[in-house]
N, C-alpha and C positions, 0 to 999 in steps of 0.2 A: 606639937613640935612644928616650927616653921622651917621651911626649906627655901633657900635663896635660889632664884633662877635668873640667869643672865638673859635679859630681854632687850632685843634691839629692833628698831623699826627703821625702815627706809625713809628717807626724807619726805618723799611724796605721800607716804602713808601718814606720817606725823602731821603734815600740812592738812591733809584731808580730815584727820581727827579733830584738829583745832577748828577747822572751818565748820564741820558738822556740829561740833560742840556749841559753837556760837549760833548757828542757824536753828538747831533743835532745842537750844537752851538746856542741854544735858551735860553732865559731867563726863569727861573723857573716860573715866573708870566705868561709868554706867554703859557707855557706848561699847567699850571693849567687852564688858560682861555680857551684854545682849548679843554681840557678835559671836562670842564663844558659845553661848547657849544655842544659837542657831546652827553654828558649825557642828557642834556635837550631835544635835538632833538629826541633821542631814546625814552625817557620817554613820550614825546609828542605824538609820533607815537603809542606807546602802549596805551595811553589814548584814542586817536582817534579810534584805532582799538577796544578797549574795549567798547567804546560808540556805535560804529557801531554794534558790536555783541550783546550788550544789547538791542539795538533798534530792531534788527532782531529777538531777542528772545521773543519779545512781541507776536508774532504769529507764528504758525507753518504752516500756509496756504500759498500756493504760490499765485501769482498774480491772476491767473484765478479762483482759488477756492475762494479767498477773494471777488472778484467782481461778482461771479456767481449769477445770479438772480437779479441783480441791474439794473433797467431801468433808463436811463438818458434822 
C-alpha cells in the first residue's frame, strides 16, 4: 500500500540538489535516498546514546558502591 506524502523543498535546496546531481552525475532520487540513510543513521546513534545516558543517569553509584555489602 502506497501512501502519498506532501513533500516541499525550499528553492535553495532544490538548486543545490540539481547542482550536485550534475557534479556527481547522480540522480536526484539517489542523492535524497543517500541523504536520508545518513540522517537516519545519525539520529539512531543519537537515540542510542541518549538511552545509554538516561540508563546511566538512574544511579550515581559506581559498580563497587552499588554492590557494597551484598552477599551472594
